[in-house]
C-alpha positions in Angstrom: 47.1 100.0 109.0 46.2 102.9 106.5 49.1 105.4 106.0 48.8 108.2 103.6 51.9 108.1 100.6 52.0 112.0 100.2 51.5 114.2 103.4 48.0 116.3 102.0 48.5 120.3 101.4 47.1 123.0 103.7 44.7 124.1 101.0 43.1 120.2 100.7 43.2 120.1 104.3 41.2 123.2 104.6 39.0 122.6 102.1 37.2 119.5 103.1 37.1 121.6 106.9 35.2 124.6 105.3 32.0 122.9 106.4 33.4 123.0 109.7 31.6 125.9 111.2 28.4 127.8 113.9 25.4 129.0 112.2 24.1 132.2 114.8 20.9 131.5 116.2 18.0 132.4 114.3 15.5 134.6 116.9 12.4 135.7 115.6 9.9 137.8 117.5 6.6 136.7 119.9 4.2 138.0 118.5 2.0 138.5 121.9 4.6 140.2 123.9 7.7 140.2 121.1 9.8 138.9 123.1 13.3 137.2 120.6 12.5 133.5 120.8 13.7 130.3 118.4 11.4 129.7 115.7 8.7 127.1 116.2 8.9 127.4 120.1 6.9 127.9 122.7 7.5 131.6 124.3 9.2 131.6 127.5 7.7 135.2 128.7 4.4 134.8 127.5 3.2 130.9 127.2 2.1 131.8 123.7 3.2 129.8 120.0 0.9 131.7 117.5 -2.1 133.8 118.2 -3.0 130.6 120.9 -1.5 130.3 124.6 -0.5 126.7 125.1 1.3 127.0 128.6 -0.3 129.1 131.0 2.0 131.3 132.9 -0.2 132.5 136.3 2.1 130.0 138.8 4.7 132.1 137.4 
C-alpha cells in the first residue's frame, strides 16, 4: 500500500480542495407569472415554459 513520504502542507492540501465549494442556484423570472424558477424548467406556479403552456394547472 502506498504511504506518503512527507506530510502535505496546509497550502497544498487547501489548494487541491479549492474547487470543493457549493454554487448558488441560478434563478430567472417566469415570463408569464413572474415567479422565480430555475432556468430551462417548467414553472411550477403557472405551468408555462417560455410563452407556451406545457402543463395544465386547472386541476390544482
